[in-house]
C-alpha positions in Angstrom: 63.8 -4.9 -16.2 65.3 -3.2 -13.4 63.6 -0.1 -12.0 66.6 1.4 -10.2 67.8 4.8 -11.2 71.2 5.3 -12.3 73.3 7.5 -10.2 75.4 10.3 -11.6 78.3 11.7 -9.4 79.5 15.1 -10.6 82.8 15.1 -8.9 84.8 18.0 -7.6 87.7 16.7 -5.4 88.8 13.1 -6.0 89.0 12.3 -2.4 85.4 13.4 -1.7 83.9 11.7 -4.7 85.8 8.6 -4.0 84.6 8.4 -0.5 80.9 9.0 -1.8 81.2 6.4 -4.3 82.6 3.8 -2.0 80.0 4.5 0.5 77.2 3.9 -1.9 78.9 0.7 -3.1 79.5 -0.6 0.5 76.1 0.2 1.8 73.9 -1.0 -1.1 74.3 -4.7 -0.5 72.4 -4.6 2.8 69.5 -3.4 0.8 70.0 -5.2 -2.4 71.9 -8.4 -1.8 75.7 -9.4 -1.9 77.8 -7.2 -4.0 74.9 -5.5 -5.6 74.3 -1.7 -6.1 72.7 0.7 -8.5 74.7 1.6 -11.6 76.8 4.7 -11.1 78.5 6.9 -13.6 81.0 9.7 -12.7 82.4 13.0 -14.4 85.1 14.9 -13.0 86.3 18.2 -14.4 89.7 19.4 -13.3 89.6 20.6 -9.6 91.7 23.5 -10.8 89.1 24.8 -12.9 86.7 24.8 -9.9 89.3 26.4 -7.6 90.0 29.1 -10.2 86.3 29.9 -10.3 85.9 30.1 -6.6 88.9 32.2 -6.1 87.3 34.7 -8.5 84.1 34.5 -6.8 82.5 33.6 -10.3 79.6 31.3 -9.3 78.3 31.4 -13.0 81.7 29.6 -14.0 81.3 27.1 -11.2 77.6 26.5 -12.4 78.8 26.1 -16.1 81.2 23.2 -14.9 78.4 21.6 -12.9 76.0 21.8 -15.9 78.7 20.4 -18.1 78.9 17.5 -15.8 75.1 17.0 -15.7 75.2 16.9 -19.6 78.1 14.2 -19.6 76.3 12.1 -17.0 73.0 12.2 -18.8 74.8 11.1 -22.0 76.3 8.2 -19.9 72.8 7.1 -18.7 72.5 8.8 -15.4 69.0 9.6 -14.2 69.9 12.2 -11.6 73.0 13.8 -10.2 74.8 14.2 -6.8 77.7 16.3 -6.0 80.0 15.2 -3.1 81.4 18.8 -2.7 79.5 21.2 -0.5 81.4 24.3 -1.4 80.1 24.4 -5.2 76.6 24.1 -4.0 76.7 27.8 -3.6 76.1 27.8 -7.5 73.1 25.4 -7.2 70.5 28.3 -7.8 72.0 28.8 -11.2 72.1 25.0 -11.9 68.9 23.3 -11.0 66.6 25.1 -13.4 69.1 24.9 -16.2 70.2 21.4 -15.7 69.5 18.4 -18.1 69.1 16.3 -14.9 67.6 16.7 -11.4 70.0 17.1 -8.6 69.9 16.1 -4.9 71.3 18.8 -2.7 73.9 18.0 -0.2 72.9 20.8 2.3 69.2 20.0 2.2 70.0 16.4 2.8 72.0 17.4 5.9 69.5 19.8 7.2 66.7 17.1 6.9 68.9 14.8 9.1 69.6 17.6 11.5 65.7 18.1 12.0 65.3 14.3 12.4 67.8 14.4 15.1 66.4 17.4 16.8 69.5 19.5 16.3 69.0 23.2 17.7 72.3 24.9 16.9 74.9 23.4 14.3 78.5 24.3 14.0 79.2 24.6 10.1 82.7 23.4 9.1 84.1 23.5 5.6 86.2 25.6 3.2 86.2 29.4 3.5 84.0 29.7 0.5 81.3 27.2 2.1 81.4 28.6 5.6 81.2 32.3 4.2 78.3 31.5 2.0 74.6 30.8 2.7 74.5 27.2 1.5 74.0 25.8 5.0 72.3 28.7 6.7 69.5 28.9 4.1 69.0 25.0 4.3 69.0 24.9 8.0 66.8 27.9 8.4 64.1 26.3 6.5 64.1 23.6 9.1 64.2 26.1 11.9 67.8 25.1 13.0 70.3 27.7 14.2 73.9 27.7 13.4 77.3 29.0 14.2 80.4 29.5 11.9 83.9 29.2 13.0 86.0 32.4 13.9 87.7 34.0 10.9 91.1 32.7 11.8 89.8 29.3 12.3 88.0 29.5 8.7 91.5 30.2 7.3 93.3 27.4 8.9 90.5 25.0 8.2 90.4 25.9 4.6 94.2 25.6 4.4 94.0 22.0 5.9 91.4 21.1 3.4 92.9 22.5 0.3 96.7 21.7 1.1 96.2 18.5 2.8 92.9 16.5 2.7 92.1 16.8 -1.1 95.8 15.6 -1.6 95.3 12.6 0.6 97.5 14.1 3.3 96.6 13.3 6.7 98.4 15.2 9.5 97.9 14.5 13.2 98.2 18.4 14.3 95.5 19.0 11.6 93.1 16.5 13.4 93.8 18.0 16.8 93.0 21.5 15.3 89.7 20.2 14.0 89.0 18.6 17.4 89.7 22.0 19.1 87.6 24.0 17.0 84.6 21.5 17.5 85.3 21.7 21.1 85.3 25.4 21.1 82.0 25.5 19.1 80.4 23.1 21.7 81.2 25.7 24.3 79.7 28.4 22.1 76.3 26.5 22.3 76.5 24.1 19.3 74.9 20.7 19.8 76.2 19.1 16.5 79.1 19.7 14.0 78.3 19.4 10.3 81.2 18.2 8.4 80.3 20.5 5.5 83.4 19.5 3.4 83.2 15.9 1.8 86.9 15.4 2.8 86.6 16.2 6.6 85.0 12.8 7.4 88.4 11.1 6.3 89.8 12.5 9.7 86.8 13.6 11.9 84.0 11.2 13.2 81.8 10.8 16.2 84.7 8.7 17.5 87.1 11.6 17.9 84.9 14.8 18.1 83.6 16.6 21.1 80.2 16.9 19.4 78.1 14.4 17.4 78.8 15.0 13.7 76.8 15.1 10.6 78.8 13.4 7.8 77.7 15.1 4.6 79.5 12.8 2.4 77.9 9.6 3.7 74.4 11.2 4.2 74.5 12.2 0.5 75.5 8.7 -0.6 72.6 7.3 1.6 70.3 9.7 0.0 71.3 8.8 -3.5 71.1 5.2 -2.8 67.6 5.6 -1.4 66.5 7.7 -4.4 68.0 5.2 -6.8 66.4 2.1 -5.4 63.1 3.7 -4.1 61.2 2.7 -7.3 62.5 -0.9 -7.0 61.3 -1.2 -3.4 57.8 0.4 -4.3 57.5 -2.0 -7.2 58.3 -5.1 -4.8 55.6 -3.6 -2.5 53.1 -3.5 -5.1 54.0 -7.2 -6.4 53.8 -8.5 -2.8 
């Protein structure tokens, strides 16, 4: 019997969830063999429900949606949950103790990678709700890492690009240039890394076209989920060897 854990994906936007799912499936064969990956189940409430709760500043409503996903995922066989959406992690303090399944935390995952890379000051990029929240400041502070947020007008435009374009699978060259300019400006302000704190940003921004090294929250979460799901398998193999 396989000792792998089943990954539950609590989806928010389709683009972020799809990228995370594809990353797990693409990277698993290097660890497990051709075409192989842990079992994955996904639950996706309507994105409109999340957006309405966020616009109302109602984190209890956000948490309720996340908890409903956890229950659905548990019923489908998941052993733990990941959420490839940074913004709704603002509700995680209301979720973890009440959840029917354990969750991996995207910002904690990114903060740990930041520590591993020796980051001293990170630029936080994401929706206006994410950037205005304490999701990343708290996670980074626990690792002794500084941070900067974009200027208010930059936050508004970044949010527009994410919500009007990226979550709808629309890619516009001028929007790519806007992100590049913001990242370059934050490098001048003393940042040494840019956190792509929205799971859709990696669709258009990467190390290849940014002025700073980037931390891709989507793929880092996918890697963390894969590691968690197969750790027991690898431990068992080590014991048998």
